[in-house]
C-alpha positions as CSV (number, residue, x, y, z in Angstrom):
1,M,8.7,-0.6,7.7
2,S,5.5,-2.5,8.6
3,L,3.8,-4.7,6.1
4,I,0.7,-3.2,4.4
5,T,-2.1,-5.6,3.4
6,A,-4.8,-4.3,1.1
7,F,-8.1,-6.2,1.3
8,A,-10.1,-5.9,-2.0
9,P,-13.6,-7.4,-1.9
10,S,-14.7,-5.0,-4.7
11,A,-11.8,-4.9,-7.2
12,S,-12.3,-3.8,-10.8
13,L,-10.6,-3.8,-14.2
14,D,-10.2,0.0,-14.8
15,V,-10.2,1.3,-18.3
16,A,-9.3,5.0,-18.9
17,Y,-9.8,6.7,-22.3
18,T,-8.1,10.0,-23.0
19,L,-9.8,12.1,-25.8
20,D,-9.3,15.5,-27.4
21,E,-12.9,16.2,-26.5
22,L,-15.9,14.1,-25.5
23,M,-18.9,14.9,-27.8
24,P,-22.1,12.9,-26.8
25,G,-23.6,10.9,-29.7
26,K,-20.3,10.9,-31.7
27,I,-17.7,8.2,-32.5
28,H,-14.4,8.8,-30.7
29,R,-10.9,7.5,-31.3
30,P,-9.0,7.8,-28.1
31,L,-5.6,9.4,-27.9
32,Q,-4.6,6.9,-25.2
33,V,-6.1,3.8,-23.5
34,D,-4.9,2.7,-20.1
35,R,-6.0,-0.6,-18.5
36,E,-5.2,-1.3,-14.9
37,A,-6.0,-3.6,-12.0
38,G,-8.3,-1.2,-10.1
39,G,-10.8,-0.6,-7.5
40,K,-9.9,1.6,-4.6
41,A,-8.0,-0.9,-2.5
42,L,-5.8,-2.0,-5.4
43,N,-5.1,1.6,-6.4
44,A,-4.1,2.5,-2.8
45,A,-1.9,-0.6,-2.6
46,R,-0.1,0.3,-5.8
47,A,0.4,3.9,-4.7
48,A,1.9,2.7,-1.4
49,A,4.2,0.4,-3.3
50,V,5.3,3.3,-5.6
51,V,6.6,5.3,-2.6
52,G,8.5,2.3,-1.2
53,A,6.0,0.4,1.1
54,D,6.1,-3.4,1.5
55,V,2.6,-4.3,0.2
56,Q,0.5,-7.4,-0.3
57,I,-3.1,-7.8,-1.6
58,V,-5.9,-10.2,-0.7
59,A,-8.6,-9.8,-3.5
60,I,-11.8,-11.5,-4.5
61,L,-11.6,-12.0,-8.3
62,G,-13.6,-13.8,-10.9
63,G,-13.9,-14.4,-14.6
64,A,-11.8,-13.1,-17.4
65,N,-11.5,-9.6,-15.8
66,G,-10.4,-11.2,-12.6
67,S,-7.7,-13.2,-14.4
68,D,-6.5,-10.1,-16.1
69,I,-6.3,-8.2,-12.8
70,A,-4.3,-11.0,-11.2
71,R,-1.9,-11.1,-14.1
72,R,-1.3,-7.4,-14.0
73,L,-0.7,-7.3,-10.2
74,R,1.7,-10.2,-10.3
75,N,3.6,-8.7,-13.2
76,S,4.0,-5.5,-11.1
77,G,5.7,-7.6,-8.4
78,I,3.0,-7.1,-5.7
79,R,2.3,-10.2,-3.7
80,L,-1.3,-11.4,-4.3
81,T,-3.7,-13.9,-2.7
82,V,-6.7,-14.6,-4.9
83,V,-10.1,-15.7,-3.5
84,P,-11.9,-17.1,-6.5
85,S,-15.4,-15.8,-7.2
86,A,-18.2,-17.2,-9.4
87,A,-19.1,-13.7,-10.5
88,E,-17.2,-11.8,-13.2
89,T,-15.2,-9.0,-11.7
90,R,-16.6,-5.6,-12.7
91,M,-15.2,-3.1,-15.1
92,C,-15.0,0.7,-14.5
93,V,-14.5,3.2,-17.3
94,S,-13.4,6.8,-17.2
95,I,-13.1,9.2,-20.1
96,A,-10.8,12.3,-19.8
97,S,-11.8,15.1,-22.2
98,L,-8.7,17.3,-22.6
99,G,-10.5,20.0,-24.6
100,N,-12.8,21.0,-21.7
101,S,-11.0,19.3,-18.8
102,Q,-14.0,17.2,-18.0
103,L,-14.0,13.7,-16.6
104,T,-16.8,11.2,-17.4
105,E,-17.0,8.0,-15.3
106,V,-19.1,4.8,-15.8
107,Y,-18.5,2.6,-12.8
108,E,-20.3,-0.8,-12.4
109,Y,-21.5,-1.7,-8.9
110,P,-19.1,-4.1,-7.1
111,S,-19.5,-7.7,-8.2
112,S,-21.6,-10.0,-6.1
113,V,-19.9,-12.0,-3.4
114,S,-21.5,-15.1,-2.0
115,D,-21.6,-15.9,1.8
116,S,-19.1,-18.8,1.2
117,E,-16.8,-16.6,-0.8
118,W,-16.8,-13.9,1.9
119,R,-16.0,-16.5,4.6
120,E,-13.1,-17.8,2.4
121,S,-11.9,-14.2,1.9
122,L,-11.8,-13.7,5.7
123,I,-9.8,-16.9,6.2
124,A,-7.4,-15.8,3.5
125,L,-7.1,-12.4,5.2
126,D,-6.4,-14.0,8.6
127,Q,-3.6,-16.1,7.0
128,A,-2.1,-13.1,5.2
129,L,-2.0,-10.7,8.0
130,P,1.4,-10.3,9.6
131,K,2.1,-11.9,13.0
132,Q,3.8,-8.7,14.0
133,E,2.9,-5.0,13.6
134,G,1.3,-4.1,10.3
135,W,-1.4,-2.2,8.5
136,L,-4.6,-3.2,6.7
137,I,-6.2,-1.0,4.1
138,V,-9.9,-1.6,3.4
139,S,-11.0,0.8,0.7
140,G,-14.0,1.1,-1.6
141,G,-17.7,0.3,-1.5
142,M,-18.7,-3.1,-0.3
143,P,-20.6,-5.6,-2.5
144,H,-24.4,-5.1,-2.1
145,S,-24.7,-8.9,-1.7
146,L,-23.0,-8.6,1.7
147,P,-24.6,-7.4,5.0
148,A,-23.7,-3.9,6.1
149,S,-21.7,-5.4,8.9
150,A,-19.2,-7.0,6.6
151,L,-16.7,-4.1,6.6
152,A,-16.8,-3.9,10.4
153,E,-16.2,-7.6,10.6
154,A,-13.0,-7.4,8.5
155,V,-11.8,-4.4,10.6
156,K,-12.4,-6.2,13.9
157,R,-10.6,-9.3,12.8
158,A,-7.5,-7.3,11.8
159,Q,-7.5,-5.3,15.0
160,R,-7.8,-8.5,17.1
161,A,-4.6,-9.7,15.3
162,G,-2.8,-6.5,16.4
163,V,-2.9,-4.9,12.9
164,L,-3.7,-1.2,12.5
165,V,-6.5,-0.4,10.0
166,A,-7.1,2.4,7.5
167,V,-10.6,2.6,5.9
168,D,-12.0,4.6,3.0
169,S,-15.6,3.6,2.4
170,H,-19.1,5.0,2.4
171,G,-22.8,4.2,2.7
172,P,-24.3,1.6,5.1
173,A,-21.0,-0.3,5.5
174,L,-19.4,2.9,6.9
175,A,-22.4,3.7,9.0
176,E,-22.2,0.3,10.6
177,L,-18.5,0.6,11.2
178,L,-18.9,3.9,12.9
179,A,-21.7,2.5,15.1
180,T,-19.8,-0.6,16.2
181,G,-16.1,0.4,16.3
182,A,-13.5,2.4,14.5
183,P,-10.3,2.0,12.5
184,Q,-7.1,3.8,13.4
185,V,-7.3,5.9,10.2
186,L,-10.5,7.0,8.5
187,K,-10.3,8.7,5.1
188,V,-13.5,10.0,3.5
189,N,-14.4,12.8,1.1
190,V,-16.8,15.6,2.0
191,A,-19.9,13.9,0.5
192,E,-19.2,10.6,2.3
193,A,-18.6,12.4,5.6
194,T,-21.7,14.5,5.2
195,E,-23.8,11.4,4.5
196,A,-22.3,9.4,7.5
197,L,-22.9,12.3,10.0
198,G,-26.0,13.9,8.5
199,L,-24.3,17.3,9.0
200,Y,-25.4,18.9,5.7
201,G,-23.6,22.2,5.0
202,A,-20.8,21.5,7.4
203,T,-17.2,22.5,6.4
204,P,-14.5,19.8,5.9
205,T,-12.9,20.9,9.2
206,E,-16.2,20.5,11.1
207,L,-16.8,17.1,9.5
208,A,-13.3,15.9,10.3
209,R,-13.5,17.1,13.9
210,E,-16.9,15.5,14.5
211,L,-15.7,12.1,13.1
212,N,-12.6,12.3,15.3
213,L,-14.8,13.0,18.3
214,R,-17.1,10.1,17.6
215,T,-14.3,7.6,16.8
216,S,-11.0,8.8,18.2
217,A,-9.5,7.8,14.8
218,T,-7.1,9.9,12.9
219,V,-9.5,11.4,10.3
220,V,-8.9,12.8,6.8
221,V,-11.6,14.6,4.9
222,T,-10.7,15.4,1.3
223,D,-12.4,18.0,-0.9
224,G,-11.0,17.4,-4.3
225,T,-8.9,20.3,-5.7
226,R,-10.1,22.5,-2.9
227,G,-7.7,20.8,-0.4
228,S,-8.1,18.4,2.6
229,V,-8.2,18.3,6.3
230,C,-6.5,15.9,8.8
231,T,-6.9,15.6,12.5
232,D,-5.8,13.3,15.3
233,G,-7.9,15.2,17.9
234,L,-4.9,17.2,19.1
235,R,-4.1,19.2,15.9
236,I,-5.9,20.0,12.7
237,H,-3.8,20.1,9.5
238,H,-5.2,21.9,6.6
239,A,-3.7,21.2,3.1
240,M,-4.2,24.2,0.8
241,P,-5.1,23.6,-2.8
242,M,-2.2,22.8,-5.1
243,L,-1.4,25.1,-8.1
244,D,-1.2,22.3,-10.6
245,V,-4.2,20.0,-10.1
246,G,-3.7,17.8,-13.2
247,A,-6.1,16.5,-15.8
248,F,-6.4,12.9,-14.6
249,P,-7.9,12.8,-11.1
250,V,-9.1,9.2,-11.2
251,G,-7.5,7.3,-8.3
252,S,-6.1,10.4,-6.7
253,G,-8.1,9.8,-3.5
254,D,-6.8,6.2,-3.4
255,S,-3.2,7.4,-4.1
256,F,-3.7,9.8,-1.1
257,L,-4.6,6.9,1.2
258,G,-1.8,4.7,-0.1
259,G,0.8,7.5,0.5
260,L,-0.6,8.3,3.9
261,V,-0.5,4.7,5.2
262,A,2.9,4.1,3.6
263,S,4.3,7.1,5.5
264,L,2.6,6.0,8.7
265,A,4.1,2.5,8.3
266,L,7.5,4.2,8.2
267,R,6.5,5.8,11.6
268,D,6.6,9.3,10.1
269,P,4.8,12.0,12.1
270,L,1.2,12.7,11.0
271,D,2.0,16.1,9.4
272,K,4.7,14.5,7.2
273,A,2.4,11.6,6.3
274,F,-0.3,14.0,5.4
275,R,2.1,16.0,3.2
276,R,3.2,12.8,1.4
277,A,-0.5,11.8,0.9
278,V,-1.3,15.2,-0.7
279,A,1.8,14.9,-3.0
280,C,0.8,11.4,-4.0
281,A,-2.7,12.5,-4.9
282,T,-1.4,15.4,-6.9
283,A,1.3,13.3,-8.7
284,N,-1.5,10.8,-9.7
285,A,-3.6,13.5,-11.3
286,L,-0.7,14.7,-13.5
287,V,-0.4,11.5,-15.5
288,P,-3.0,9.1,-17.1
289,G,-3.8,5.9,-15.3
290,T,-4.0,5.2,-11.6
291,A,-1.0,5.2,-9.3
292,R,1.4,5.3,-12.2
293,F,3.3,8.3,-10.9
294,D,7.0,8.5,-10.1
295,R,8.4,8.3,-6.6
296,A,10.8,11.1,-7.3
297,R,7.9,13.3,-8.5
298,V,6.2,12.8,-5.1
299,E,9.3,13.8,-3.2
300,E,9.6,17.0,-5.4
301,L,5.9,17.8,-4.9
302,M,6.1,17.4,-1.1
303,S,8.1,20.6,-0.9
304,H,5.3,22.5,-2.6
305,V,2.5,21.2,-0.3
306,N,1.2,24.1,1.9
307,I,-0.1,22.8,5.2
308,V,-1.5,25.1,8.0
309,T,-1.7,23.5,11.4
310,T,-3.9,24.6,14.3
311,Q,-4.6,23.3,17.8
312,C,-7.9,21.5,18.5
313,S,-9.9,23.2,21.3
314,G,-8.9,21.2,24.4
315,G,-5.9,19.7,22.6
316,S,-2.4,19.7,24.1
């Protein structure tokens, strides 16, 4: 299996509260509190590790939250390179209300990263990337203090080193990446794809096909509990909605990406990797916390994932 490196310039300390029911303006005593090293890249890395991938992380971390994140990652056994930051690493809070199946999220913007810290993080990434075949995951929004070109810069450095890249991002950073180059795998949700393309009202299939045509990347467009679409330009794989969607969706998209890249690192065919990704996302939503699901549960769920495959027009 190829080594997977997760690059996290926008990590967070994730706090998840589970309540009987959220009632605005009232005091609540949670049924359960889960704290986790979070942010999309760290969630994806942890999911990939759960299903057996060889994973390491390069993360920009600062303050007490950053120290807590580093401790949690090291206790989990995942190799970690920390780039120190002067800014306190952000906190993201989610509240699952079991009574009405609603999720409330309060996510701080990514913590500020200085120019010198960014340069140090790229040096650390260069040193961490494998000297043989491997994968890089860059996932999440980029800090607003960085130029829109920062994501594309990290992707290009990895590709020059011979490493395959999977990206899940949005906004100006994604737009810049699409304009200047492309990763090997691009995973976005419907809203992110719509914003990037300006194709308002397009279906997930139309969005995935257009992104593939523009980038030649393998593209995944997710649509929450309504399913997802994956295409490599030859075939389009449609994952139908799962019967049991779970009550804890936070991190399911990240778990999807981690499972997808872990499977591709094993050189699984795309349809099998897509199936594993859907199973990881579903397994994540069935339990509190992010990427805390069980590997055996993923294998069980894979047999229940319904995928319909069609040829792309002009595909072989």
